[in-house]
C-alpha positions as CSV (number, residue, x, y, z in Angstrom):
1,M,-72.8,-20.6,18.1
2,T,-74.8,-17.4,17.9
3,L,-73.7,-14.0,16.0
4,R,-73.4,-12.4,19.3
5,S,-70.6,-15.1,20.6
6,Q,-69.0,-15.0,17.2
7,E,-68.6,-11.3,17.6
8,V,-67.2,-11.6,21.1
9,S,-64.7,-14.4,20.0
10,F,-63.6,-12.2,17.1
11,D,-63.3,-9.0,19.4
12,Y,-61.2,-11.3,21.7
13,I,-58.9,-12.4,18.7
14,L,-58.6,-8.8,17.3
15,W,-57.3,-7.8,20.9
16,L,-54.8,-10.6,20.9
17,M,-53.7,-9.3,17.4
18,I,-53.3,-6.0,18.5
19,G,-51.4,-7.0,21.6
20,L,-49.1,-9.3,19.4
21,G,-48.5,-6.1,17.0
22,G,-47.8,-4.2,20.0
23,V,-45.1,-6.8,21.2
24,Y,-43.6,-6.6,17.9
25,L,-43.5,-2.9,17.9
26,V,-41.8,-3.0,21.2
27,Q,-39.4,-5.4,20.0
28,I,-38.6,-3.2,17.0
29,I,-38.1,0.0,19.2
30,I,-35.8,-2.1,21.6
31,Q,-33.8,-3.2,18.8
32,N,-33.2,0.3,17.3
33,V,-32.6,1.8,20.6
34,Q,-30.1,-0.9,21.2
35,Q,-28.4,-0.3,17.8
36,L,-28.3,3.5,18.4
37,V,-26.8,3.0,21.8
38,S,-24.3,0.5,20.5
39,E,-23.2,2.8,17.8
40,S,-23.0,6.0,20.0
41,Q,-21.0,4.2,22.6
42,Q,-18.6,2.7,19.7
43,Q,-18.1,6.0,18.7
44,K,-17.5,7.4,22.3
45,V,-15.1,4.7,23.1
46,S,-13.1,5.1,19.9
47,D,-13.0,8.8,20.3
48,S,-11.8,8.4,23.9
49,L,-9.3,6.0,22.9
50,S,-8.0,8.1,20.1
51,V,-7.6,11.1,22.6
52,K,-5.5,8.9,24.9
53,V,-3.2,7.6,22.0
54,I,-2.9,11.1,20.7
55,D,-2.0,12.3,24.3
56,K,0.8,9.6,24.6
57,A,1.9,10.3,21.0
58,I,2.6,14.1,21.7
59,N,4.3,13.4,24.9
60,L,6.5,10.9,24.0
61,D,10.4,11.7,23.7
62,I,11.4,12.3,19.9
63,S,13.7,9.3,20.4
64,F,10.6,7.0,19.9
65,Y,10.1,8.7,16.6
66,E,13.4,7.4,15.5
67,N,12.8,3.9,16.4
68,P,11.0,1.5,13.8
69,A,9.9,-0.7,16.8
70,F,7.7,2.3,18.1
71,Y,6.0,2.5,14.5
72,D,5.3,-0.9,14.5
73,T,3.4,-0.7,18.1
74,L,1.7,2.5,16.9
75,H,0.5,0.8,13.5
76,L,-0.7,-2.1,15.3
77,T,-2.8,0.1,17.8
78,Q,-4.4,2.2,15.3
79,S,-5.1,-0.6,12.9
80,Q,-6.5,-3.1,15.5
81,A,-6.6,-2.3,19.2
82,M,-8.6,0.9,18.7
83,Y,-11.7,-1.0,17.7
84,K,-11.4,-3.9,20.1
85,P,-12.8,-2.5,23.3
86,I,-16.2,-1.9,22.2
87,R,-16.2,-5.5,20.6
88,I,-15.0,-7.0,23.9
89,L,-18.2,-5.1,25.4
90,Q,-20.3,-6.8,22.8
91,N,-18.8,-9.9,23.6
92,L,-19.8,-9.9,27.2
93,T,-23.2,-8.9,26.6
94,D,-23.5,-11.8,23.9
95,L,-21.8,-14.2,26.6
96,M,-24.2,-13.4,29.3
97,R,-27.2,-13.7,26.8
98,H,-26.3,-17.0,25.4
99,I,-25.4,-18.4,28.8
100,F,-29.0,-17.3,29.9
101,T,-30.5,-19.2,27.0
102,L,-28.5,-22.2,27.7
103,L,-29.4,-22.5,31.4
104,S,-33.1,-22.1,30.3
105,L,-32.7,-25.4,28.3
106,S,-30.7,-27.1,30.6
107,A,-33.5,-28.4,32.7
108,L,-35.4,-29.8,29.6
109,L,-32.5,-31.7,28.4
110,L,-31.8,-33.2,31.8
111,L,-35.3,-34.8,31.5
112,L,-34.3,-36.7,28.4
113,H,-30.9,-38.0,30.0
114,W,-28.3,-36.4,32.3
115,S,-25.5,-37.1,29.5
116,I,-27.0,-34.7,27.0
117,G,-25.6,-31.4,28.4
118,L,-22.2,-33.2,28.8
119,V,-22.2,-34.3,25.1
120,L,-23.0,-30.7,24.2
121,I,-20.2,-29.3,25.9
122,I,-17.6,-32.2,25.1
123,C,-18.5,-31.5,21.3
124,A,-18.0,-27.9,21.7
125,I,-14.6,-27.8,23.1
126,P,-12.8,-29.0,20.0
127,V,-14.1,-26.1,17.9
128,A,-13.3,-23.6,20.8
129,F,-9.7,-25.0,20.9
130,V,-9.3,-24.7,17.2
131,K,-10.5,-21.0,17.2
132,L,-8.2,-20.2,20.2
133,Y,-5.2,-21.7,18.7
134,Y,-5.7,-19.9,15.4
135,S,-6.7,-16.7,17.0
136,K,-3.3,-16.7,19.0
137,K,-1.6,-17.6,15.5
138,L,-3.0,-14.7,13.7
139,F,-2.2,-12.3,16.7
140,L,1.6,-13.4,16.4
141,W,1.5,-13.3,12.7
142,E,0.0,-9.8,12.8
143,K,2.7,-8.5,15.4
144,Q,5.7,-10.1,13.3
145,R,4.3,-8.7,10.0
146,A,3.6,-5.1,11.4
147,F,6.8,-3.9,9.6
148,L,5.6,-5.3,6.3
149,Q,2.1,-3.6,6.6
150,R,3.8,-0.5,7.5
151,Q,6.1,-0.8,4.5
152,S,3.2,-1.6,2.1
153,N,1.1,1.4,3.5
154,Y,4.1,3.8,2.8
155,F,4.5,2.4,-0.7
156,N,0.8,3.3,-1.0
157,R,1.1,6.6,0.4
158,I,3.9,7.6,-1.9
159,L,1.8,6.1,-5.0
160,T,-1.2,8.4,-4.1
161,S,0.0,11.4,-2.2
162,D,0.2,14.9,-3.7
163,R,3.7,15.2,-2.0
164,Y,5.4,12.6,-4.3
165,A,3.2,13.0,-7.5
166,K,5.8,15.4,-9.4
167,E,8.8,13.1,-8.6
168,L,6.9,10.1,-9.3
169,R,6.0,11.3,-12.9
170,I,9.4,12.8,-13.5
171,F,11.7,9.9,-12.2
172,G,9.0,7.3,-13.5
173,Y,9.3,5.2,-10.3
174,G,5.8,4.5,-10.0
175,E,5.6,1.0,-11.7
176,K,8.6,-0.1,-9.8
177,L,7.0,0.7,-6.3
178,K,3.6,-0.6,-7.2
179,N,5.6,-3.9,-8.0
180,Q,7.1,-3.8,-4.7
181,F,3.7,-2.9,-3.0
182,V,2.0,-5.9,-4.6
183,T,5.0,-8.2,-3.8
184,I,4.5,-7.5,-0.2
185,R,0.7,-7.5,-0.2
186,E,0.8,-11.0,-2.1
187,R,3.2,-12.3,0.6
188,L,0.9,-10.9,3.5
189,Y,-1.9,-12.6,1.7
190,G,-0.4,-16.0,1.0
191,E,0.8,-16.1,4.8
192,K,-2.5,-15.1,6.1
193,Y,-4.3,-17.3,3.7
194,K,-2.4,-20.3,5.0
195,I,-3.3,-19.4,8.4
196,G,-6.9,-19.2,7.4
197,K,-6.7,-22.3,5.6
198,G,-5.4,-24.3,8.7
199,T,-8.3,-22.6,10.7
200,A,-10.8,-24.1,8.1
201,Q,-9.5,-27.6,7.9
202,S,-9.1,-27.8,11.7
203,S,-12.8,-26.6,12.0
204,I,-14.0,-29.0,9.5
205,L,-12.7,-31.9,11.7
206,A,-13.9,-30.3,15.0
207,K,-17.3,-29.8,13.4
208,S,-17.4,-33.5,12.1
209,L,-17.4,-34.5,15.8
210,E,-20.2,-32.3,16.4
211,I,-22.3,-34.0,13.8
212,I,-21.5,-37.7,15.0
213,A,-22.6,-36.2,18.4
214,L,-25.8,-34.8,17.0
215,V,-26.5,-37.8,15.2
216,G,-26.0,-39.9,18.0
217,V,-28.4,-37.9,20.5
218,F,-31.0,-38.1,17.7
219,T,-30.5,-41.6,17.5
220,F,-30.8,-42.2,21.1
221,T,-34.0,-39.9,21.2
222,A,-35.7,-41.9,18.4
223,W,-34.7,-45.1,20.3
224,R,-36.5,-43.9,23.2
225,A,-39.6,-43.1,21.4
226,V,-39.7,-46.5,19.8
227,Q,-39.2,-47.9,23.4
228,G,-42.4,-45.9,24.3
229,H,-40.5,-44.0,26.9
230,I,-41.4,-40.7,25.1
231,T,-44.0,-39.7,22.8
232,V,-43.5,-38.5,19.0
233,G,-44.2,-34.9,20.2
234,D,-41.5,-35.2,22.8
235,V,-39.2,-36.2,20.1
236,V,-39.9,-33.2,18.2
237,M,-39.4,-31.0,21.2
238,Y,-36.2,-32.7,22.3
239,F,-34.8,-32.5,18.8
240,Q,-35.6,-28.8,18.7
241,A,-34.3,-28.4,22.4
242,F,-30.9,-30.2,21.6
243,Q,-30.4,-28.1,18.3
244,K,-31.0,-24.8,20.3
245,G,-28.9,-26.1,23.0
246,Q,-26.0,-26.9,20.6
247,S,-26.5,-23.4,18.9
248,S,-26.2,-21.7,22.5
249,I,-23.2,-23.5,23.7
250,Q,-21.4,-23.0,20.3
251,S,-22.3,-19.2,20.7
252,V,-21.1,-19.3,24.4
253,M,-17.7,-20.6,23.1
254,A,-17.7,-18.5,20.2
255,S,-18.2,-15.3,22.4
256,W,-15.6,-16.5,24.7
257,V,-13.0,-17.0,22.0
258,S,-13.7,-13.5,20.5
259,L,-13.4,-12.1,24.2
260,Y,-10.0,-13.8,24.4
261,S,-8.9,-12.9,20.9
262,N,-10.0,-9.1,21.1
263,R,-8.1,-9.1,24.4
264,L,-5.0,-10.2,22.8
265,F,-5.0,-7.5,20.2
266,I,-6.2,-4.7,22.6
267,S,-2.7,-5.4,24.2
268,H,-1.1,-3.5,21.6
269,L,-2.9,-0.2,23.1
270,F,-1.5,-1.1,26.6
271,D,1.8,-1.5,25.0
272,L,1.8,1.9,23.7
273,L,0.2,3.6,26.8
274,E,2.6,2.0,28.8
275,L,5.6,3.6,27.1
276,E,7.5,6.0,29.4
277,S,9.8,8.8,28.8
278,R,13.7,8.0,28.5
279,L,14.5,11.4,29.6
280,E,15.5,11.6,33.3
281,T,13.0,13.4,35.4
282,V,12.9,14.9,38.8
283,D,10.0,15.1,41.3
284,N,9.7,18.8,41.4
285,P,11.2,20.3,38.3
286,I,12.3,23.8,38.2
287,V,10.1,26.1,36.0
288,L,12.7,27.8,34.0
289,K,12.9,31.7,33.9
290,P,13.7,33.8,30.8
291,L,17.2,33.5,29.9
292,T,19.3,36.3,31.5
293,H,22.9,35.3,30.7
294,Q,23.7,31.8,28.8
295,I,23.3,28.1,27.9
296,E,26.5,26.1,28.6
297,L,27.7,22.8,27.4
298,S,30.2,21.0,29.6
299,G,31.9,17.8,28.6
300,V,29.1,16.6,26.5
301,H,29.3,13.3,24.8
302,F,26.3,11.7,23.0
303,H,25.3,8.7,21.1
304,Y,21.7,7.7,19.9
305,P,20.0,5.0,21.8
306,D,20.6,1.4,20.7
307,H,23.8,2.7,18.9
308,D,27.2,2.6,19.8
309,K,28.7,5.2,17.7
310,T,29.5,8.5,19.3
311,V,28.1,11.4,17.4
312,L,29.3,14.1,19.9
313,N,32.6,14.0,21.6
314,D,33.4,16.3,24.5
315,V,31.8,19.3,23.5
316,N,32.3,22.3,25.6
317,L,30.3,25.5,24.5
318,T,28.8,28.6,25.8
319,F,26.0,30.4,24.0
320,E,25.4,33.9,25.0
321,K,22.2,35.9,24.9
322,G,22.2,38.7,22.4
323,K,24.7,36.7,20.0
324,I,24.4,35.1,16.8
325,Y,26.1,31.5,16.7
326,A,26.8,29.6,13.2
327,L,27.3,25.9,13.3
328,V,29.5,24.5,10.4
329,G,30.6,21.2,9.3
330,E,30.2,18.5,6.7
331,N,26.9,16.3,6.9
332,G,27.0,14.1,9.7
333,S,29.5,16.0,11.8
334,G,27.2,16.4,14.6
335,K,25.4,19.9,14.2
336,T,22.0,18.5,14.2
337,S,22.6,16.2,16.9
338,L,23.9,19.3,19.1
339,I,20.4,20.9,18.4
340,K,18.5,18.0,19.5
341,L,20.4,18.2,22.9
342,L,19.8,21.9,23.1
343,C,16.1,21.2,22.6
344,R,16.3,18.3,25.0
345,F,14.9,15.9,22.6
346,Y,17.8,13.6,24.2
347,D,19.8,13.7,27.2
348,P,23.7,13.8,26.9
349,S,25.2,10.5,27.4
350,E,27.8,12.3,29.3
351,G,28.4,16.0,30.6
352,T,25.7,18.5,31.4
353,I,23.8,21.5,29.6
354,S,22.6,24.3,31.8
355,W,20.1,27.2,31.2
356,D,21.9,30.1,33.2
357,N,22.5,27.9,36.4
358,V,20.0,25.2,36.1
359,E,20.9,22.0,34.6
360,Y,18.5,20.8,31.9
361,K,17.7,17.6,33.8
362,Q,16.5,19.7,36.8
363,A,14.2,21.9,34.6
364,S,10.4,21.4,33.5
365,L,10.4,20.1,29.9
366,D,7.3,22.5,29.2
367,S,9.1,25.6,30.4
368,L,12.2,24.6,28.3
369,Y,10.2,24.1,25.0
370,D,8.2,27.4,25.6
371,K,11.5,29.3,25.4
372,I,13.0,27.5,22.1
373,T,11.9,27.7,18.6
374,V,13.3,25.8,15.9
375,I,12.7,25.6,12.1
376,H,14.2,22.5,10.5
377,Q,15.5,22.0,7.2
378,D,12.5,19.7,6.6
379,F,10.0,22.2,8.2
380,R,6.1,21.3,8.0
381,T,3.6,23.0,5.9
382,Y,0.0,23.4,7.3
383,Q,-3.0,23.5,5.2
384,M,-4.6,26.3,7.3
385,T,-4.8,29.9,6.8
386,V,-1.7,31.9,6.4
387,G,-2.1,33.6,9.9
388,E,-2.9,30.1,11.4
389,N,0.6,29.0,9.7
390,I,2.4,31.6,11.5
391,E,0.8,31.8,15.0
392,I,0.7,27.9,15.4
393,S,4.1,28.0,16.8
394,D,3.2,30.0,20.0
395,S,-0.5,29.4,20.8
396,S,-3.4,27.1,20.1
397,L,-5.4,27.9,16.9
398,D,-7.7,30.6,17.5
399,D,-9.4,33.3,15.4
400,N,-8.3,36.2,17.9
401,Y,-4.6,35.6,17.2
402,D,-2.3,38.7,17.6
403,Q,-2.4,40.0,13.9
404,A,0.0,42.9,14.2
405,R,2.5,40.4,15.8
406,V,1.9,38.0,13.1
407,R,2.4,40.8,10.5
408,H,5.6,41.8,12.1
409,A,7.1,38.2,11.9
410,A,5.9,38.0,8.5
411,I,7.8,41.3,7.5
412,S,10.9,40.2,9.3
413,A,10.9,36.7,7.4
414,G,10.2,38.5,4.0
415,A,6.7,36.8,3.8
416,D,4.6,39.9,4.0
417,E,5.3,41.0,0.6
418,F,3.9,37.8,-1.2
419,I,0.9,37.6,1.5
420,S,-0.3,41.0,0.5
421,T,-0.8,39.8,-3.2
422,L,-3.0,36.9,-1.9
423,S,-6.7,37.7,-2.4
424,E,-7.6,37.2,1.6
425,G,-4.0,38.2,2.7
426,Y,-3.5,36.6,6.2
427,E,-6.9,34.8,6.0
428,Q,-6.1,33.0,2.8
429,K,-5.9,29.2,3.0
430,V,-2.8,27.7,1.6
431,G,-2.5,24.2,0.3
432,R,-4.8,22.3,-2.0
433,W,-6.3,19.9,0.4
434,F,-9.2,21.9,1.4
435,N,-11.7,24.2,-0.5
436,N,-10.1,27.6,-1.5
437,G,-6.9,27.0,-0.9
438,V,-3.8,28.2,-3.0
439,E,-0.6,26.6,-3.4
440,L,2.6,28.4,-2.5
441,S,6.2,28.0,-4.0
442,G,8.9,26.3,-2.1
443,G,10.4,29.7,-1.0
444,Q,6.9,31.2,0.0
445,W,6.4,28.0,2.4
446,Q,10.0,28.5,3.8
447,K,9.2,32.3,4.4
448,L,6.2,31.4,6.4
449,A,8.2,28.8,8.4
450,L,10.6,31.3,9.2
451,S,7.7,33.8,10.2
452,R,6.6,31.0,12.5
453,A,10.0,31.0,14.4
454,F,9.9,34.8,14.6
455,Y,6.3,34.9,16.0
456,K,7.1,32.7,19.0
457,K,8.4,34.6,22.1
458,A,11.4,32.4,22.5
459,D,14.9,33.1,24.1
460,V,16.5,30.9,21.6
461,I,16.0,30.7,18.0
462,V,17.5,27.8,15.9
463,L,17.4,28.1,12.0
464,D,18.6,25.2,10.2
465,E,19.2,26.0,6.6
466,P,16.7,28.9,6.8
467,T,16.8,30.1,3.5
468,S,17.6,27.2,1.2
469,S,14.6,27.4,-1.0
470,I,14.6,31.4,-1.0
471,D,16.1,33.5,-3.8
472,P,19.1,35.5,-3.3
473,I,17.5,38.9,-3.0
474,S,15.1,37.9,-0.3
475,E,18.0,35.7,1.5
476,A,20.1,38.7,1.7
477,K,17.3,40.9,3.3
478,I,16.4,38.3,5.9
479,F,20.1,37.8,7.0
480,D,20.2,41.7,7.3
481,N,17.1,41.4,9.8
482,L,18.7,38.8,11.8
483,R,20.8,41.2,14.0
484,S,17.7,43.2,15.0
485,I,16.0,39.8,15.9
486,A,19.0,38.5,17.9
487,E,19.3,41.6,20.1
488,D,17.7,39.8,23.3
489,K,18.0,36.1,22.1
490,I,20.3,33.5,21.2
491,L,20.3,33.0,17.7
492,I,21.8,29.6,16.1
493,L,22.2,29.4,12.5
494,I,23.1,26.0,10.7
495,S,23.9,26.6,6.9
496,H,26.2,25.2,4.2
497,R,26.3,28.6,2.6
498,I,29.2,29.9,4.7
499,Y,29.2,33.4,2.8
500,N,25.7,34.1,4.8
501,L,27.7,33.5,8.0
502,E,30.2,36.2,7.9
503,S,28.1,38.5,10.2
504,A,27.7,35.9,13.0
505,D,29.5,36.7,16.3
506,E,31.1,33.3,16.6
507,I,31.2,30.5,14.1
508,I,31.5,26.9,15.6
509,V,33.2,24.1,13.2
510,F,32.3,20.7,13.8
511,D,34.2,17.5,12.3
512,D,33.2,14.1,13.4
513,G,31.4,15.1,16.4
514,R,34.0,17.3,17.7
515,V,34.4,21.3,17.8
516,V,37.7,21.8,16.1
517,Q,37.7,25.7,15.5
518,H,35.5,28.5,16.9
519,G,35.7,32.2,16.5
520,G,34.6,35.2,14.4
521,H,34.8,35.0,10.4
522,N,37.9,36.8,9.9
523,D,39.9,34.9,12.6
524,L,38.9,31.8,11.2
525,I,39.6,32.7,7.6
526,S,43.1,33.6,8.7
527,Q,43.9,30.3,10.1
528,E,44.6,27.0,8.2
529,G,41.9,25.0,9.1
530,L,38.6,23.1,7.8
531,Y,36.6,26.4,7.9
532,R,38.9,28.2,5.5
533,K,39.0,25.1,3.2
534,M,35.0,25.2,3.2
535,Y,34.9,28.9,2.4
536,H,37.3,29.0,-0.2
537,S,35.5,26.0,-1.9
538,Q,32.3,27.9,-2.1
539,K,34.0,31.2,-3.4
540,R,35.1,29.3,-6.6
């Protein structure tokens, strides 16, 4: 061979090597692009499903949040179903890829013998059956143990949250709850390990059948070679083709089983999304206008869903605009349940509630919620700025909220005094979760909550133990302001401090779900009854 021909040959090989490098480069580009697309789609799908779950959560009736079964469904959705759709997509992609590979090997395997493909399929069936069986078993186990999973998560939250840190140390219950947490986790581990052990044992048995088939096919191929029907090179080719075919059909079965398993778990998501409101609705609900006269309850009876005990019995009340009402009674007497009905968190079991002349069931829920504000005894705190904590009651979070209105609400609630001492005033972040936040006292948080109630342009204001954490001087100032706040509204107070209710236009006394007294303070004090008894017990 001449030097020239050697150069030509080397140049040819060099171009082949460059082409090979180009192929590898393209493979790397495709692989990384595929990974990028997969990760971005996973985020997109996850975010989209999160929004759907949030939409459902914020529109469901309050009754669902007082039902443990709902929390089980929500837990299963958030822990499993949210991540399964993207895996289903991956399963489908993998399934098609493995089927394509298997089909491309089928012709080669048929040349060896028609039964080879049948052997491959028959051997893969036991493994697939085992995975299907234990996937269903794991799915049912997780559904049955959702309550325990939530309970362990609850203990973990108590032991690690700032909300419980002080009581945990003072009461010393950390070790006790930790032991309960460990007990639950060990039980869950033991039960899940048992399922895993059963899966492993059954898989070993099923795989043993595959090994027998593999050895049988290899033996048959070797025998064909000895008989001279195929060459040694054919033996190697068929061995590799069978192994590749076996791997492909296993992958097909695995993708199919994963598809089935992920479909099971995604059913939790559909269980949540298919929940429907228990409140009665009409096709064309009436948009409520601002209150002009009164809210009236007529013959109202109520018991909570799935409970037989009647908590309100034949309640007939009228709340007139421009008046202050006080609800009084022992714990469990029905006061809070009445407020839930006024807010239409529930519908009465019997009777009607009307806004002016419009029955609640005929009204648009959104228009009702727009006109009522409630500050509950267990009010929430928000790790935001002071201004955002106040204006959150009547608008979306916005840097351009009505600052004058926010300050007026804070003054009415007695909050402006401490807010003015903060370094950034109404722009000060409160709470310790984020940078530059300052912690407030219990009374200061409650004043912010009251400001929130006064900020909202509502026709009805409900205050449940509004000053339970506030000092007596500030408390007196707040109650002095209530009369001016209630000039064009209905103001309803719930308080166990009866001496704060003397200025109410009407005091309504509850006992065991019934209204047993109502009237002004002086009238009720002059009567023998529960109110007088409660009042004098606090005067001692």
